[in-house]
N, C-alpha and C positions, 0 to 999 in steps of 0.2 A: 688519200692524208696523211701526215708526217709524223713522226712520235720522237722525239729529243729525249736521250738520256744524260745529264750528265755525271763525272763522278771525277775524282782526285783531288777534290776538298779535303783538309782539314786543319789542323793546329800548327803553325810553323813558328820560329823566334824570328825578330826583326832581321834583315839581313836577308834571309834563307830564299828557298823557291820552292815552288810548287807547279806540277803542271796539271790542269786539268782536260780532259775529254767530254767528248760531246758524240756520242753515238746515235745515227741516223736511222729510223726503221721506217719501215710502210711502204718510200717510195725513194730511189737515189736521189741523192742532194746536190749530184755531180754540176745540174744547171741552177743551183740556187746559190745565191748571197746569204753569207754566213755570218752573223756576228754575236759578241759575248754583251750583256749585260751585267750590273750589279745593283743590290739594294740594301745600304747600310740601315738598321735599327733608327727610327724617326725618318728616314730621308727618302726621297722618291727614287722610283730606280733609275739609273743612269746609263748611258753609252760610255762603252770600255773599248770595244777593237771589233771590227768588220771585215773582212774577206770577198774579194767577188771570186765567183763562178771555178774559173780556170786558175785563182791564187797569185796572181799576177799583180794584183792592186791589193792595199791595205790600208788601214784608218786606222789612228787610236787617239784616244781622249788626253790632253796634252798632261795629264800629270802621270801617266805610264807610258809617254812617248821613252824607248831606250833601257826600259827596265821590262815589260811587256812583251811580247812576241805571238800573233797570231797566225797560224798553221793547219793546213788540211794535208787527207790523205784521199781522194775521191776513189782511189780501190778501195777503201774501208769505211766508205760512208761517213767519215769521221774529221770533226775538225777539232784542233787543239788550243791552248791559250797555258803560253810557257809564261812562268811567272817568278822573275827573280828580283835583288833586291828589295824584298816585301817591307813594306812598311805597315805598322797599325791601321793606320788610315785607310789601308785595303781589306780591312776586314769587313764582308759582308755576304749576302750568299750571292752566287755569282749563278745567271742564267744565261743559256746558249739559245739563239733565235734564227729564225731561217726564212729567208725571202725570196719567195716562189717567183716573182717577178710580174704579177699579174696584175698589183694594186699601185705599181711608182717604186721609184727610189726609195730605198731603205724602209718601208713598209713592212712591216715581219708578220707572215701569218702563222706562224707555229712557234710553240716558247716550251722549255723543258720544265720540270719541276724546282731545279736547281742544286746547288752545290753549296755547303757551308766552309769558306775559307775564314779562320781565324788568326793572326798575329800578334801573338804576345813581344812586349819589351822587356 
């Protein structure tokens, strides 16, 4: 099995930036698709960004396009989410997820515990 650990969350003012990291352990995730999700208070968990195993294909939720960048370093078994031009509505717990490819497209098998991102105005 794979364990995922998010880090890098915190408090930032609107317009600022944060870089989230997702460190995988237990097994290599170099062949896995990876994703970021978030959940704000009172809302369902929603998709934010995804990246394929080689890092050549990325997807973004419309509200974060042009502001967020997902990337990966397979040598470090780590996935990143660079968040720029942050807005108060980006405030949420951010979760990292891994897709082993055994259940179909975008069916994520493993989830981290989340890291809090708070954007003040």
